Structure formats: C-alpha cells, structure tokens
N, C-alpha and C positions, 0 to 999 in steps of 0.2 A: 562360519568362516569370517564373515565381515566383522563380527564383534571381536573375534580373536585378533584380526589384523589391526583393528582400531586400538585395541588394548596394547598391542605390540608397539605401535607408533607412539602412543601416549607415554609408555614406559621409556622409550628411547628419548622422547623430548624431555622428560623429567631428568633423565640421566645427564643429558647435555646441559641442561640448566644448572644442575648441581655441580657439574664440572666447571662451569663459568663462575658462579657466585659463591661456591663453597657451601658448607653446611650452615643451616640457619642458626643464628645466635640464640641461646636460651632466653626465654622471656625474662624481662627485668623483674626482680623481686622487690617488694616494698621494703623500705628501711624499717626494721623492727623497732627501732628506737623512737620513731616519730610519735607513736601513741603516748610514750612516756613524756616527751617534751610537751605535747599538746595537753596531756592531763595536768602537767605542772602549771602551765599557763592558765588553764581553766580553773584550777584550784586557787591560784592567786587572785583571779578575777572574782571568785566566789567568797574570798575571805578565809579560805582554809590553807593557811600558810604552812602548817606542818605537813599536810598532804602534798603540797607543791614542792617543798624542799625534799621530801622523801622520794618523790618521783624523779627529781633531778639527781639525787644521790644514787639511785638505782641506775639511771641512765649513764652516769659517769663511771660507775663500776664496769659497765659494759663497753663504754667508749670514753676513756679518760681524757681524750684530746678534743672533745666537742666544745668548741670555743663559745658558742651561743649558750650552751648549758652552764658553763663555768661563769660566764658573765651574769646570767640570771641568778645563779647560786650566790654570787657575791652581793648582788643588789638586794635580793630578798633576805639574805642573812643579815645585811645591814638593817633592814626593816625590823626584824625580830630581835635585834641587838646581839646577835651571835658574831662577835668580832673575830674570834678565832677562825671559824669557817669562812668568813668573808676574806680574811687575809690569806688563808691557804688557797682559796679559789683564785684570788688575784695573782698570787705567786705562780700557781700552775698555769694560769692564763698568760702571764707574762712570758713564760718559757715557750708557749705555743704561738702566740700572736701579740707582740708587744704593743702594736697600735690599738688593738681591741682592749687590751688591759688598761692602757692609758685612757681610752674613751670611757671604759667602765668606771675608773676612778673619777673621771670628770662627771659622770652621771651621779655618782654618790656625793661628790662635792656640790653639784648643782642642787641636789635635793636638800642638802644641808643649808645652802644659801636660801632656798625657797622657804624652808621652815623658819629661818631667822628673819624673813622679810616682814616688815610692818606696813600695813596700808597707810599711805601718806597723802593727804589732800593738798599739800603745799608743793609748788613747782620746784624742780631742781635747777641749780645754776649750771648750765651746760653751754658748750660752744658749738660751732657749726658742724663739727665732725661727729657729733652725737645726735642720733635721730630720735624721733618721737614715734612710737608705734602704738596704734590704738586697735584693740581687738573688738571684732564685731559681736553682734547679738541678734538672735532671730527676729526677722521682720514680721510685721502683720501680713495677712494674706493680700492686702491691697498694695503692699510694697512700702508702707509707711513704717516709721521706727517706733519701737516700744520705749516707754519712759526710761528703762534701764540703759538702753543704748544712748539716749539723749544725755543721761547723766555722765556716761563715759566721755561723750564728746565735749561736754562742758568742761570736764577736767582736762581733756586734751587741749581745748582752746586756751585755757589758762596757762598751761605749760607752753603752748606755741607762742603766746603773747610774751611770756617771760624769756623765751629763747627764739628771737625773730629770725635767726639765720639757720635754724635746724630744719632739716626735711621732716615731713610728717608722713608716715606710712599708715594707711588704713587697710586692715586686713579682714576679709570675710566674704564668702561666696553665698551659698544658700539663697538663690534668687527667689523673690516672690513678685508675682505680677510683672516679671521681666526686669526687676530691679535687684541687684546684688547688694549685700550689706556694705561692701566697699564703696560702691557707687553712691549709695544713700549717705554714707558717712562723709564722703568727699563733697557731696552737694551741700550738706549742712555746714561743713567747715568753710567752704568758699562763700556761702551765703552770709556767714558771720565774719567776713573780712580777712580770712586767711588766703593769701594768693594761691591761685590754682597751680602755679609753677612749683610751689612748695609741697603739694600734696601728691603722693604716689599711691595709686590704687592697686591693691592685691585682691582679686575677686574670685579666687578659686578655693580658698580654704573652707573646709566644712567642719573643722574641729579645732580645739586649742593646739593640738599637735601640729596640724597643718598651718595654723596661724604662725607658729614658731618657725617651721621649716620654710614656708613660702615668704613670711614676713622678713626673716633673716636675709633671704636672697634679695628682696627689694631694698632693704637697708644697705646692703653691699652695693647694689646698683647706684644708690644715691651717694656713695662714698663715705657712709657712716661706719665708724669702727666701734661704736658703742650705742646704747639706746636707753631711753626711759620708756618703760612699759606702762601703758595706761589701760586699766580695765576696772571692773567692779571690785569692792573690797573682799567679797567672798570668793573671788576668782584670781586675785593677784598672786598668791603664792604658787599656785599651779602654773600660771602663765610665766612667772619668772623662772621657775625650774625648767620649763620646756624651752624657753629662749636661750638659757645658758647651755643646755644640752645641744641645742641647734647651732651653737657657735657664736651667739651674741653676748658681748660683754655688757651686762645690765648694770647701769650706774644709778638708776632711779626707778621707783615703783609708785606711780601716782594713781590715785583712785578718786572716786566721787565721795561725797559726804554721806550718801545713803547707806545705812547699816554699818557705818564705819566703826562705831564703838563695839558692836557685837563681834567684830572680826579682829579686834586687837589681841585677844588671848592667843596663845600658841594653838595650832591646829589639832583637833582631836584625831583619834585613830582612823576614823572614816575618811577625814580630809587628807590625812597622811597617806593612806592607801591610794587615793586618787592621784596624789603627787608622784608616788612611786610608779604606778601603772602608766601614767602619761609620760614619765621620763623614759621608761623602757621603750615605749612606742616611738618617742622622738629619736631615740638612739637607733631606731629601726630594727630592734629585736622582734622577730615575727611573733604575733600572737598564736599562730599555728603554722605548722609546716608539713 
C-alpha cells in the first residue's frame, strides 16, 4: 500500500509539473552540414583543394544560403584559378549578405596585393598619420631575442629614423621568462634612441593573424590611418595580406637585408597557400564549426 501511495503522489507531482512547464522540447540535433564545412577546411589545410571545393559544393546544394561556405568557395576558387565559380559565389553571396560579399572581395584583393609585394630594405617616405608596425618573432627561453627579430628591429629603426613623427607599434606575445615579444622589441627600440612615447606595445598576439588584428587596433589607437609593415623578407607577403584584410591600409613593406634576394621572386604555391589560409583566418572564417 505504501509503495502504491508513493507512486500515486509521484505521478500527481509529474502531472502538475507538466502542466506548469509544458512538454519537454525535443533534443537539439546537430547541424548535418557542419561535417562538410569542417572537411572542406581540413582539405584546404592539407593541400587537397579539389576535395575542399567538392565538400563546399555539396554543402551549398543542401544549403544554398550558407554565407561562410560561399565566401570560402569564392576565395579558394580564386586560388585554383576558377574565375567563373568565384564570381558566381560572390554574386550569390551578395544577394544574401552584401557586407560579407564586400569583405570577401577585399580578402581576394588583399591576397593579390600580398602576392605583388616586394621585400624592400629602404624606408618609405611617410607622414605622422602613417604608423610603423613591427611583427615579433619567437624569443629564446631566457627572454632574449633571436637574430631574426633583431634584424626586423634594425629595419624598423631605420624606418623610424626616416619618419620621426610616426608612431611605432610592436606586436607579439608568446612570453619567455616573463618577457613578451612586444616588451622585448620596445626595450630594444628605446635603448637605440626611439622615444618611449612613440612606441606602442601590443603583447597578446600569438600568430601573424593576431599580429594583424591586434596590431591594427593599436594603430588606430595611435591615430594612424595607414602603416608600413616591417618583418622578415620571407614573411612580408603574408603579413601584408593579413594587415590589409584586418583593415589597415598598407603603404610600405620594409624588411631586413637577410635572405632578401631569395625572396624577390613571386611566391611559390606553398607560400601562396599560406597567404590564402591566413587571409581567411584574419577574415574570421572559422577553421571548424
């Protein structure tokens, strides 16, 4: 009898709760298109462009208004030289999300600008509204700088001397022994005569993409509407592309002399892929979702 009575009370309580909150919502189901998007991004990372574009095409058959997929399709069709698919994707994207379509065209334009960039060891003639942004490089375990970073700083110092009114942004996190790349770079520049008031530290970036995103924000803080990007010759094209995508108007690309001659020819396909991958990340297209 006790068990029956308790069961009766339990059923009554459940019925009362059901009357208050209503039926339980069905469990959320995973988006079946997510694996296709992720497979496409993984294929582009691995260098299998045909598989990546095929995954996007299949995704877009099932969901023709997926803006991220259309943006990726346009960018990677540009990489493989399929102009027709690129333009169709951009047109479809424009009808769905005009801002994203414009941003995607900017990404493709930024990549083109990056491809056409030549490493330049000579300073640009710039005014006070153009900043100088120097990209960091991994420190040694004791927090000291590697020769490659010193070479970048020497180039930045030459540019800063040639443009005495321009702000200088140093961007790089990845601390070693309690010292970030940005702090180490700022210390080097000030110890070589650049006033500390000119040097703005960005010490969170852990990649070229973050250098561009966070460095652009610091440039704007300094009132700069354009920038000269300073990094190594083998890094300058990728850096320029990322900064343009991030919203910086790049008016100069200065490098050190180290390995300069070897980097003068146009980038090979491996280097081009890195530029495309970085540009999509700077545009904040997720690598997976």
